[in-house]
N, C-alpha and C positions, 0 to 999 in steps of 0.2 A: 501328604500325607507319603514314607520312603517309597524307595524305586519300586518298580515292582517288576520280579526275576519269573513272571512265570510261562508257562509254553503250553497253557490247554488251550481251547479253545474259543473259552470268553473270559474277558476280563471283566470284576465287577471294584469299580470306584467310590467311594463316598460323594456324600453330599461337594454342589459344584455348584455356587453361585443360590446357593436350596435348590438345588434341581440333584435330583440321581442318575449321572448318567453310565451306559455298558458300551464296553467297544469290542467289537468283534477280529480279532487280531488274525493272523496266519501263524507269530511265531514271535516272541519275544527274545530277543539275544540280552542275555548280562554281561559284563562285562569279559567272565570268564570262557565265554565261547570262544572269543575273538585270540587266535594263532599268532604266530609270527613265523613268516619266512626268510629266508635271507635271496633276493635275486640279483643274477647278473647274466645285463644284455650285451652281448656282442657286435662288431662292423654296425651295419647300417644302422641294425636296429633301434638303436641309440636315438635318434632322429624323431620316434617317436614318443621316447616318454617324456615327461614333465622336465622342466630344468635341471630342478635339482638329483634329480636323478641319474643325470645322463655322464656319469662318470665314476667308476667302479661298481661296488658290489651296494645293497642295500637292504633295508628290514621291509618289509611291508606286511600288515597285519591284515587276516582272513577269516571270515565270517565258517564255519562249520568245516566242511569237508570239499569243494570244490575243485570244475574241473579244472587241469591248468590252461587252459585255450581262455577258460571265460576270467582265470587271472592275471592271463598277460596280458586279455584285452580288456579290461579296465582298468589296466595301465597304457591303452593305449596303441598298445600294438596289435594290430592285426593278423588273423593268423595267416594267412595266404603269403605272408613275409617269413614267417620263422617253418628252415628244415627244421630243424633239431633240438633234442629237449632231455636235460639230462637231470636226473633229480637224486641226487647222493652219488653220483658215481653210475646213478642206470642212464641206458638210452631209454624215453619212453613214448606216449604217443600224448594226442590234443587231451585224451580223459583218463587220462591219471589224477587222482584228488588230489591235492596238495596238502600236505598233515603240517602241523607245529614241528616248529623247529628244522624244516626241510631245508635241503639246498639247492636252488633252482636256477640253471643257465639255460642260458635262450638266444642260440645260433641260426642264423642268416642262410649259409648254407653248411648242411651234417660234414661236410668234406674235411673242415675246421675239427672235427669230435674225433676225439685218441683214448676213442676204445673199439674192443673187437667188435660186440656188434650193435648199430648202429640201423634204430629206426629214423628213412628217411623216411617226413613228412611232407613236401610236395611231390606232385605227381609230376610225372615224367611229360616232358611237354609231349604235346603231335612233331611228325618231322617237319609239316607244313603247316606252321599253326597258322592262325585267325582267328581277328581281336574285333570285343565287341566296346565301341567308347560310350565315357558319360555326356553328358549334354554341356560340359567344359573343355568338350577335347575337338571342338571342330575342325581348328587349323588342324592340328597333328592328325586328324583324318585325313584331310587332303591331301596332306603332304604322305601317305602312306601307301595311301592308293594312285597317287603319284608314280611310286614308286611300285608298285603294281601287287600292293598286297592287300592279300580280301578283309575290310572292315566292315563292321557296321553300325550308323552314327544314326538317329534319330535327334531332333531336337526336342522332339515330347516324348523319352523316351523314359521312364519312370524306375525307379531300383528295381520294381519288383519282373517285368517288363523285361529289367538285363539277367538276372538273375534266370530267367526261364529258359531265355536264348544259350545263356553259356551254358547253361543244364542238356540243353537238345540238340546242341551242334559243337560241343569240344569248346567254346570260343574262349579266350581272354581277354578277362577284364582286364583295361586300362581304363586308369580314372586319377579322380586330386580329392575323389571321397573316401574319406578312412573306414566310417561308419560302415559302406558300403561294400567294403573289404572284411567287415565284420560277420558277415552274412555270413552259418556256418555251410548255406548249401553250396556255394562259390567255391571250387577247387582249383583256380584256373585263375588266379589275377593279380599284377602287381597298383602299388601305387607310383606315379607319375614323378617325379621329386623335381623338374624345374620347371618355369614356368613361361617362358619364353618358349613358341613353334621348332623353331631350328634346331635348341637345346634338345626338345621335347623327342624329335624323330632320331637326332644321334644317340639319344639316350637307347631309348626301344630294341635299334639298329643291334648294340654295344650290347643290351641286355637279353635278347635272345639269338646274339646273334646269325643277322642276316643281311652282315655286307654282301655273302655272294649268290644271296637267294631273291635281288634285285629284282627286277624286269619292267623299266619304267614303259611309263605308257602305256599299260595292259591293263588298265583296266580304265572304272566311266569315274569319273575327279567325284560328279553329282549324285550318284547312284551305287556304284561300288562294280555295276555289271561288267565281263565282261568285253571288251570294241575288236570289233573285226573289221577288215578288207568290207569298204563298197563299192560299187561304182561308179563312174561320172553321171553317168543317165538314167540312174534311179535318183538322183541325190537333186540336178539338178534344177529342177520346180520349186527347191526347196530354199537357196543359197539367196544371197546377196546378188546384182548384178554383178560386182566386181569380183567377188570369190568364184564366180563361174566362168570371169575370163582372164583370172591368171592363176588361177591353181584348178588339176587337173586329176589327186590323190587324195582318198579319202578313207576314211573308217568312221564306223559308228559302234554304237553302246549296242548291245543287243537286246536288254531291258529297256532302256527307258526310249531308244531311236536319236541321242542327243548325235548332233553330227563334228568332227574333227579332222581340222584340215592341218595343213605350216606354212600357219602365217605370225603375223610378229607375235602375236601369243605365245607359240607353242616355240621360239626363241626364247622366252623369258620365261618357259618352263623347264627348258634345261639346261638355264641358269640357275632356276632353281632346284633340278637335282643336282647339279655340280655341286651346288655348297651345300644340298646337306647329304649327301654321301658321307659315312665312312671311307 
C-alpha cells in the first residue's frame, strides 16, 4: 500500500498476512512536516555536539514547531550550559518555538552577543555557592570539602534525589551525566569536563571564581558537617594511646562526631591543598 499521511486518531490498513490490523497513533508525520533550520553553536558548547557538527554552521530538520530548548537538547547540549539564544537576530528564551528557515545561534556566555536587548538564560549564582554532586564525583567532593565548600554527596543518590535537593536548597549540580542536566527543573548545573580529580577541582574553582573563598580544614571530609575545636579531656577516652600521648589539639565534626588531629594524615592533606589550589 502507499505511504500513510493521515494524522487522525485511527489508521486502517488492509490485509497483512491474511489479517486486518488497526493502529492507534497520536500523529503520523509526512516528509512535508519536516522543517530545516540552521544552527551555530559557540565556544565550549561544541563539545556536546555530534562530531560532524562541531565546526561552523549546520542545518537540522525539525518536526512541527518545538521549543528551542528541546531542539538544542536533542542535539546533545544541556540547557544549563546555555546562556544566550539568538533566533533570526533576536535574543529569545528557551521556550521560543522553532520555525522553518530559522537561523539559530547558541552561546555559552551571553556577554558575547552583540545586541541591545539580551535575555540572559543562566540564573545568577548565589554569592556563596553550595553544591550537590552525582555518584561519579566522590573524589571531587572530598577535595571541595577539604577546601571548605558545602557539598552534598551520597553513593545512593538517584537523579530524582539530586533534582529535589537542588530545588529545595538552591544547590549547583556538578555532574558527568549530560542527561541529568537536561532535566528542565535543574536551574543551576554544570558538566565537569575533566576526569582527573586534581584537574576537576581546579576546573570548579576557576568556573565559579572560588579561589578567594577557600577555607581549608573547615568541613568534615566524610559528612560535610562544620568542624569545631574540642578539648582534650572530652575525647581522651576515644583516642588511640599513641595519639593521646603525642597530640593535645583536636577538632570534631558537629554532625557525625568524627575527631581530627594534626597527625601524619594532616601533613598529607596540606600537600593536597597546595597541589589543588588555583
